[in-house]
C-alpha positions as CSV (number, residue, x, y, z in Angstrom):
1,M,92.0,127.9,84.0
2,T,91.2,124.1,84.2
3,V,94.6,123.5,82.5
4,I,96.4,125.2,85.4
5,T,94.3,123.4,87.9
6,L,95.0,120.0,86.4
7,L,98.8,120.9,86.2
8,I,98.8,121.8,89.9
9,A,96.9,118.6,90.8
10,I,99.5,116.5,88.8
11,V,102.4,118.3,90.5
12,A,100.8,117.7,94.0
13,L,100.4,114.0,93.2
14,I,104.1,113.7,92.2
15,I,105.1,115.4,95.4
16,A,102.9,113.1,97.4
17,V,104.3,110.0,95.8
18,L,107.9,111.2,96.3
19,A,107.1,111.9,99.9
20,F,105.5,108.5,100.4
21,Q,108.6,106.8,99.0
22,R,111.0,108.9,101.0
23,T,109.3,107.8,104.3
24,G,109.6,104.1,103.6
25,G,107.1,103.5,100.9
26,T,105.3,100.1,100.6
27,K,108.0,98.1,102.2
28,D,107.6,99.9,105.5
29,L,103.8,99.7,105.1
30,K,103.9,95.9,104.5
31,K,106.3,95.4,107.5
32,T,104.1,97.4,109.8
33,T,101.0,95.6,108.7
34,A,102.5,92.2,109.1
35,E,103.6,93.0,112.7
36,L,100.2,94.3,113.6
37,L,98.5,91.2,112.2
38,A,100.9,89.0,114.1
39,K,100.1,90.8,117.4
40,M,96.3,90.6,116.7
41,E,96.6,86.8,115.9
42,K,98.5,86.2,119.1
43,R,96.0,88.1,121.3
44,M,93.0,86.4,119.7
45,R,94.6,83.0,120.3
46,E,95.3,83.7,123.9
47,E,91.7,84.9,124.4
48,E,90.3,81.8,122.7
49,A,92.5,79.6,124.9
50,S,91.4,81.3,128.0
51,K,87.8,81.0,127.0
52,V,88.3,77.3,126.3
53,E,90.0,76.9,129.7
54,K,87.1,78.6,131.5
55,E,84.7,76.3,129.7
56,K,86.6,73.2,130.8
57,V,86.6,74.4,134.5
58,Q,82.9,75.4,134.8
59,P,80.9,72.4,133.6
């Protein structure tokens, strides 16, 4: 019984890997991650710049 369970798990893992590759794989994942990091960096820089600008105006 455990052999059948192991075989089913291996087949499911193979199917999952094939599906991941078909949807873009790691290339798409890296591209999406890089885009999100760039957006986050831009937003953080803008927030920091506005914070510095407010400090300059209020002293």
